[in-house]
Every structure is written in structure tokens, then in C-alpha cells.
C-alpha positions as CSV (number, residue, x, y, z in Angstrom):
1,M,-5.3,-32.7,5.4
2,K,-8.3,-30.9,7.1
3,Y,-7.4,-28.9,10.1
4,Y,-10.4,-27.7,12.6
5,L,-9.6,-24.6,14.6
6,I,-11.5,-23.1,17.5
7,G,-10.5,-19.1,18.5
8,G,-13.0,-18.2,21.0
9,E,-11.8,-14.4,21.4
10,A,-10.0,-11.7,19.1
11,S,-6.7,-12.7,20.1
12,G,-7.6,-16.4,19.0
13,D,-8.8,-15.1,15.8
14,L,-5.3,-13.1,15.2
15,H,-3.2,-15.9,16.1
16,G,-5.2,-18.3,14.0
17,A,-4.8,-16.5,11.1
18,N,-1.6,-16.4,11.5
19,L,-1.2,-19.8,12.0
20,I,-3.4,-20.9,8.9
21,K,-1.0,-18.4,6.9
22,A,1.9,-20.6,7.8
23,I,0.4,-24.3,8.0
24,K,-0.7,-23.4,4.1
25,A,3.0,-23.1,3.5
26,N,4.0,-26.1,4.9
27,D,0.2,-28.1,3.2
28,P,-0.6,-26.6,0.1
29,E,-3.5,-29.1,-0.1
30,A,-4.5,-28.0,3.4
31,E,-8.5,-27.6,4.1
32,F,-9.6,-25.1,7.2
33,R,-12.7,-25.0,9.0
34,Y,-13.1,-23.0,12.4
35,F,-14.6,-20.9,15.2
36,G,-12.9,-17.8,15.1
37,G,-13.1,-13.9,13.1
38,D,-12.7,-11.9,10.2
39,R,-8.7,-12.1,10.1
40,M,-8.9,-15.9,9.7
41,L,-11.7,-15.6,7.0
42,A,-9.1,-13.5,5.6
43,E,-6.6,-16.4,5.1
44,G,-9.5,-19.0,3.8
45,G,-11.4,-21.3,4.6
46,T,-14.8,-21.9,6.3
47,L,-15.8,-19.3,9.2
48,V,-18.4,-21.7,11.4
49,K,-19.2,-19.0,14.0
50,H,-17.6,-16.1,15.0
51,Y,-15.7,-15.0,18.3
52,A,-18.2,-12.4,19.1
53,D,-21.0,-14.9,19.7
54,M,-18.9,-16.7,21.9
55,A,-17.0,-14.2,24.1
56,F,-17.8,-14.4,27.4
57,M,-15.6,-13.1,30.8
58,G,-16.1,-13.7,34.8
59,F,-18.1,-16.3,36.6
60,T,-21.0,-14.4,36.4
61,E,-21.3,-13.7,32.8
62,V,-20.7,-17.0,32.2
63,L,-23.4,-18.2,34.4
64,L,-25.6,-15.6,33.0
65,N,-25.0,-16.8,29.2
66,L,-24.9,-20.3,30.3
67,R,-27.6,-21.4,27.6
68,T,-25.7,-19.7,24.4
69,I,-22.5,-21.4,25.7
70,L,-24.0,-24.7,26.0
71,N,-26.2,-24.3,22.8
72,N,-22.4,-23.5,21.0
73,M,-20.6,-26.4,22.3
74,K,-23.5,-28.9,21.4
75,F,-23.4,-27.1,17.6
76,C,-18.9,-27.5,17.7
77,K,-19.3,-31.2,18.5
78,G,-21.9,-32.0,15.9
79,D,-19.9,-29.9,13.5
80,I,-16.5,-31.2,14.0
81,L,-18.0,-35.0,13.9
82,K,-19.9,-34.0,10.4
83,W,-16.6,-32.7,9.0
84,N,-14.2,-35.4,10.7
85,P,-11.0,-33.5,10.6
86,D,-7.6,-34.6,10.7
87,V,-6.8,-32.7,13.8
88,L,-8.3,-30.4,16.0
89,I,-6.1,-27.1,17.1
90,L,-7.3,-25.1,20.1
91,I,-6.4,-21.9,20.4
92,D,-6.3,-20.6,23.9
93,F,-10.0,-20.1,25.5
94,P,-10.1,-23.0,27.9
95,G,-13.3,-22.9,29.3
96,F,-15.1,-23.9,25.9
97,N,-11.7,-25.5,24.7
98,L,-11.0,-27.7,27.1
99,K,-14.5,-29.6,27.1
100,I,-13.8,-29.7,23.3
101,A,-10.8,-31.3,23.8
102,S,-12.2,-34.0,26.1
103,F,-15.2,-35.0,23.5
104,A,-12.5,-34.9,20.4
105,K,-10.2,-37.2,22.6
106,K,-13.1,-39.7,22.7
107,E,-14.0,-39.7,19.4
108,G,-10.1,-40.5,18.5
109,I,-9.6,-36.9,17.1
110,R,-6.1,-35.6,17.3
111,V,-5.8,-32.9,19.1
112,H,-3.5,-30.3,19.3
113,Y,-3.5,-27.2,21.7
114,Y,-1.8,-23.9,20.4
115,I,-1.3,-21.0,23.6
116,S,-1.9,-22.8,26.1
117,P,-4.9,-22.3,28.7
118,K,-3.3,-20.2,32.1
119,V,-3.7,-23.1,34.0
120,W,-0.9,-21.8,36.1
121,A,-3.2,-19.1,37.3
122,W,-5.8,-21.5,39.4
123,N,-7.1,-24.9,39.7
124,Q,-3.7,-25.9,38.8
125,K,-4.6,-29.8,38.7
126,R,-6.7,-29.0,35.0
127,V,-3.1,-29.9,33.7
128,L,-4.2,-33.7,34.6
129,K,-6.9,-33.4,32.5
130,I,-4.9,-31.6,29.4
131,K,-2.2,-34.6,29.6
132,R,-5.1,-36.7,29.2
133,D,-6.8,-35.2,26.3
134,V,-4.2,-33.3,24.3
135,D,-1.5,-35.0,22.2
136,R,0.6,-31.7,22.0
137,M,0.9,-28.5,23.4
138,F,2.3,-25.5,21.9
139,C,3.0,-23.0,24.6
140,I,4.4,-19.1,23.8
141,L,5.3,-17.9,27.3
142,P,8.7,-18.8,28.4
143,F,7.5,-19.8,32.1
144,E,5.4,-22.5,30.8
145,V,7.7,-24.9,30.0
146,D,8.8,-25.6,33.7
147,F,5.4,-25.3,34.7
148,Y,4.4,-27.9,32.4
149,K,7.5,-29.9,33.3
150,S,6.8,-29.7,37.2
151,W,3.4,-31.9,36.4
152,G,5.6,-34.4,34.4
153,M,4.3,-33.3,31.2
154,D,6.6,-32.3,28.1
155,I,5.2,-29.3,25.5
156,D,6.7,-27.3,22.4
157,Y,7.6,-23.5,23.5
158,V,7.2,-22.1,20.0
159,G,8.1,-18.3,21.1
160,N,5.3,-15.8,20.7
161,P,3.2,-15.1,18.0
162,L,2.7,-11.5,18.4
163,L,6.1,-11.2,17.7
164,D,5.0,-12.9,14.0
165,E,2.5,-10.2,13.7
166,I,4.6,-6.9,15.1
167,S,7.3,-7.9,12.6
168,L,5.1,-7.7,9.6
169,F,3.4,-4.3,10.5
170,R,4.2,-1.1,8.1
171,A,3.1,2.1,9.6
172,E,0.8,3.9,7.6
173,P,2.4,7.6,6.7
174,D,-0.8,9.3,6.8
175,F,-2.8,8.0,9.8
176,R,-2.3,11.5,12.4
177,N,-3.8,13.3,9.1
178,K,-6.2,10.5,8.7
179,H,-7.4,10.7,12.1
180,G,-7.4,14.0,12.8
181,L,-4.8,13.8,15.3
182,N,-2.5,16.8,15.9
183,D,0.9,17.3,17.4
184,K,0.1,16.9,21.0
185,P,1.8,13.6,22.8
186,L,-1.2,11.1,22.0
187,I,-2.6,8.6,25.0
188,A,-4.4,5.6,23.5
189,F,-7.2,4.0,25.1
190,L,-7.4,-0.1,24.6
191,P,-10.8,-1.0,26.6
192,G,-10.8,-4.4,25.0
193,S,-12.5,-6.5,22.6
194,R,-15.4,-8.1,25.0
195,R,-18.6,-6.0,25.6
196,Q,-18.4,-6.7,29.3
197,E,-14.9,-5.0,29.3
198,I,-15.5,-2.1,27.2
199,E,-19.1,-1.1,29.1
200,R,-16.8,-1.0,32.7
201,L,-13.2,0.2,31.1
202,L,-13.9,3.1,28.6
203,P,-16.0,5.1,31.1
204,V,-13.1,5.4,33.3
205,M,-11.0,6.2,30.7
206,L,-12.5,8.9,28.9
207,S,-13.3,10.4,32.4
208,I,-9.5,11.4,33.1
209,T,-9.4,13.2,29.4
210,D,-10.1,16.2,31.3
211,K,-7.1,16.0,33.6
212,F,-4.6,15.9,30.7
213,P,-4.8,19.0,28.8
214,D,-1.9,18.9,27.3
215,Y,-2.4,15.1,25.4
216,Q,-5.1,13.8,23.1
217,F,-6.3,10.8,23.0
218,A,-7.6,8.0,20.7
219,I,-9.9,4.9,21.0
220,A,-9.1,1.6,19.9
221,G,-12.7,-0.1,18.3
222,A,-12.6,-3.7,18.9
223,P,-13.2,-5.6,15.6
224,S,-16.6,-7.5,16.6
225,F,-18.0,-3.9,17.1
226,D,-18.9,-0.6,15.0
227,A,-18.5,3.1,15.7
228,A,-23.0,2.8,16.4
229,Y,-22.1,1.0,19.5
230,Y,-19.4,3.1,20.9
231,K,-21.6,6.3,20.5
232,Q,-23.2,5.8,23.9
233,F,-19.8,6.4,25.6
234,L,-18.8,9.3,23.3
235,E,-22.0,11.4,24.0
236,G,-21.3,14.7,25.7
237,Q,-17.2,13.8,25.5
238,P,-14.8,16.1,23.6
239,V,-14.1,14.4,20.0
240,I,-12.1,11.6,20.4
241,P,-11.3,9.9,17.2
242,L,-12.1,6.3,17.3
243,I,-9.8,3.7,15.1
244,F,-10.6,0.2,13.9
245,G,-8.3,-2.2,12.6
246,Q,-5.1,0.3,13.2
247,T,-4.3,-0.7,16.7
248,Y,-0.9,-1.2,16.3
249,D,-1.0,2.3,14.1
250,L,-2.1,3.7,17.3
251,L,0.5,2.3,19.4
252,H,3.2,3.2,17.1
253,H,2.3,6.6,17.6
254,A,1.1,6.7,21.1
255,H,3.2,8.4,24.0
256,A,1.4,6.4,26.7
257,A,-2.0,4.0,26.8
258,I,-4.3,2.8,29.1
259,V,-4.8,-1.0,28.6
260,A,-7.3,-3.8,29.9
261,S,-5.7,-6.5,30.9
262,G,-5.1,-9.1,28.4
263,T,-2.8,-9.9,25.4
264,A,-2.8,-6.3,24.3
265,T,-0.8,-5.4,27.5
266,L,2.2,-7.6,25.8
267,E,1.8,-5.7,22.9
268,T,1.6,-2.5,24.4
269,A,4.6,-3.3,25.9
270,L,6.3,-5.1,22.9
271,F,5.5,-1.5,21.2
272,R,7.8,0.5,23.9
273,V,4.4,2.3,25.2
274,P,4.2,2.9,28.8
275,Q,0.8,1.4,30.2
276,V,-1.4,1.5,33.0
277,V,-3.3,-1.8,33.0
278,V,-6.7,-1.8,34.2
279,Y,-9.8,-4.6,35.0
280,K,-13.0,-4.3,36.1
281,G,-15.4,-7.5,36.6
282,G,-18.5,-8.2,38.4
283,A,-18.4,-8.2,41.9
284,I,-19.0,-12.2,42.5
285,S,-16.6,-13.1,39.8
286,I,-13.9,-10.6,40.8
287,A,-14.3,-12.1,44.3
288,I,-14.5,-15.9,43.4
289,A,-11.1,-15.2,41.2
290,R,-9.5,-13.4,44.3
291,M,-10.2,-16.6,46.6
292,L,-9.0,-18.9,43.4
293,V,-6.3,-17.2,41.8
294,K,-2.8,-18.1,42.3
295,I,-0.5,-15.9,40.8
296,R,1.1,-12.1,42.0
297,F,-0.3,-10.2,38.9
298,I,-2.8,-10.3,36.2
299,S,-1.1,-8.7,32.8
300,L,1.6,-10.8,30.9
301,V,4.3,-8.0,31.1
302,N,4.4,-8.7,35.0
303,L,4.2,-12.4,34.6
304,I,6.6,-12.9,32.3
305,M,9.0,-10.1,33.9
306,D,8.3,-11.8,37.2
307,K,7.9,-8.8,38.9
308,Q,5.9,-5.3,38.7
309,V,6.8,-3.5,35.4
310,V,3.2,-1.9,34.8
311,R,1.0,-1.0,37.6
312,E,-2.5,-2.9,37.6
313,L,-5.6,-1.2,38.8
314,I,-8.0,-3.9,39.5
315,Q,-11.8,-3.1,40.4
316,E,-12.1,-0.6,43.2
317,Q,-8.7,1.0,42.1
318,C,-9.9,1.1,38.5
319,E,-11.5,4.6,39.0
320,T,-10.8,8.0,37.6
321,D,-8.5,9.9,40.2
322,T,-6.2,6.3,40.6
323,V,-5.9,6.2,37.1
324,A,-5.2,9.6,36.8
325,T,-2.1,9.7,39.2
326,V,-0.7,6.5,37.9
327,L,-1.2,7.9,34.2
328,K,0.6,10.9,35.3
329,E,3.5,8.9,36.3
330,I,4.4,7.7,33.3
331,V,4.3,10.2,30.8
332,K,7.3,11.4,31.8
333,G,9.7,11.4,34.9
334,D,11.8,8.2,36.3
335,V,8.7,5.9,36.4
336,R,8.4,6.2,32.5
337,D,12.5,5.7,32.3
338,S,12.0,2.6,34.5
339,M,9.2,1.7,32.6
340,L,11.0,1.3,29.3
341,A,13.9,0.0,30.3
342,D,11.8,-3.2,31.7
343,Y,10.6,-3.7,28.2
344,T,14.1,-3.7,26.9
345,V,14.6,-6.6,29.3
346,L,11.1,-7.9,28.0
347,A,11.7,-7.7,24.6
348,K,15.1,-10.2,25.0
349,K,13.1,-12.4,27.1
350,M,10.8,-13.0,24.0
351,G,12.9,-13.6,21.6
352,S,12.4,-13.8,17.6
353,P,9.3,-14.0,15.6
354,G,8.6,-17.4,13.8
355,A,6.3,-19.2,16.2
356,S,3.5,-19.6,14.0
357,E,5.8,-21.1,11.2
358,K,7.2,-23.3,13.8
359,T,3.9,-24.5,15.2
360,A,2.6,-25.0,11.7
361,E,5.5,-27.2,10.9
362,L,5.4,-29.2,13.9
363,I,1.7,-29.9,13.6
364,V,2.3,-30.8,10.0
365,A,4.9,-33.4,10.5
366,D,3.0,-34.7,13.3
367,L,-0.1,-35.7,11.1
368,K,2.4,-36.9,8.7
369,N,4.4,-39.4,11.0
370,L,0.8,-40.7,11.6
371,R,0.1,-41.5,8.3
């Protein structure tokens, strides 16, 4: 059967790659075509467009890049029709994927959605469009089951695919030597995968280093950028390793971390690394978000636990002195111990690996039942 996947950012590429691998185990004749990234490409099939050309964050940024987004959408629709897949599998990325879902449904193409859009955060009436346009929804956060049920929609809860990826991780024995790290406690910087995130957050992260002389630092580089891009931020700084493709190794060795809001906050927690969550957006985007967003927290850790486990420093709070103060609280002491205890509860809530395999089984079974 033919599977068309759309993952429009780094996390979508990661989960899409694991899903492709699992689908192949259930359907050896499977063919794949997708919007994604290098991880999906490594699993085979045809990469149509890389997510690096698609990921724009914030209301203002979307407006400034509207022509590019509309061109990508037009191209995607045409490519889907030309290839005529048995199923379209959308992975998160709601601004783009919900419009593609509506298009595909009208064209009679079966639509599966893997990793629900965060419709519980704002504009919850989008659930009605999902109910109309999506044939099967596969969710990865425990609280989403009750949310969708409140709107009269049954979904499949499959667990979280991050657990799959983490379960496959094997630490590189020579990681510290390879990257010039010494025996000092390591603080990891995870400034995100989008250009706007990196440009707003990495300078703040770097600005706190002189306040922690007893620690060393390392940066998780985004796969869609190279070392030359990061050079602009590192000029005039002490030597700080820039590490690509080994974020899990970095977290494995980290004593604490400063992390851009997103999937990485949950990964960091599952590696039991105390963290400070940071986020900065355009002023207009943030003002609009504050009017529309209906949730108390932005980090997945706090959302799943339904309480503040990690500190979230948003917009004006995301500045040198505040970040440094909060970081000092988690490198040692009671706040650190409390966070680690909450991480243990979080891990139990998340359950066991197997989300990719379960989702793949459900997708393939659904298609076979239609034949």
C-alpha cells in the first residue's frame, strides 16, 4: 500500500521515521512518500520537501512567510493527487496539516492523524473540523482521551513515541572525550530547531555562562543547520561544544539544561535532567497567544503532570538574570530533588514504549479492512 506522510518539523521527522519503520514491519510492500527530514529519508521512500523549508513559528512569522506557506500547500496538494496514496498520515503541524486534511477528505483520500494538534490549548472548536475531516486520530498524551471524548469524538491512545526512541538509545562511551568535555558538571543548551527559536533563545542561554564558573556547557545543534550558522552566536564566547545528532547523549551526561519549549522539554524530563523551560516569540505573536491560549502551562512536562514541575520563563522573563537565578535553584538543593521526584511520577504516567508499533498496526489494519 501507498503511504503519504507529512511531518513539518524536527519532531515530526523523528516520529515519522519511527512510524515508517513500524509500518514496514506490518506491510513489507509499503511505499512511502513524504514531507519530512533526514530521519525519515534514512528509512527509505521519497522525501518531497524538507521540513527546514516549512517550519515557521508564531502568528507574525506565519504572516511574513505566507506566500511560501501557500506555495508549499499548493505543491503538496498537487503531489498528493498525482501519487494517489491509500492513506494520508498527518503528523502534528496543525496550521498546515489541518488544511491538507480538509482537502484530502474532499478528494476521497483516507486521512489518519498521528499526534494530535494541540487543539486543547486554543480555538477548541477546531475539534469539529477534525471530526469532519480525519478518519482516525492517534493521540500520544494521556489527557487527550478525555478532551476528545468531551467533544463526542473517539480516538486511539497509543502512548508516546518518544519512549520508543529513548528505549533504542545507547550511550556513546567516548562522548565526553570526543567533544572536549571535562569532568565538570555539564549544563546542556537546547535552543530549538527553528531559526526564530535559535536566534531568540541561544543568545540568552549563552549570556549566563560566566555566572556558573564551576560548570561546563554544550549546545544541541539543530539538524537543519550547520556549524557555520551557529558561528554568529559563538563569536567572543568561551569555547562551547556544538553537538549535532547526539542530543540524547548530551542529555545522558547533563546535570541540568535550559530548553526551548516543545517536545525537547519532555525528552529532557524522561532523561531525568532538571531543566529551565524558555520561550520567546515576536511581540505581536505573544500578545495574540496570551489572548487565545486556554492552558496554564506551555511545557509538556507541566501539562501532563497538571502542575508546575519545571519553571517556564516566557518572553520578558526569558532574560539573563532570571534564567540564571532559576538555573541556580536546580543545579543542587531541594528544588532539584523535588523536580526529580516529579519526573519519576511523570515516567509512570507516560507508560511503556510501543507507540509507533501500535499506531502502525492500527493504520495497516484499518486499510486492510477497507479492501
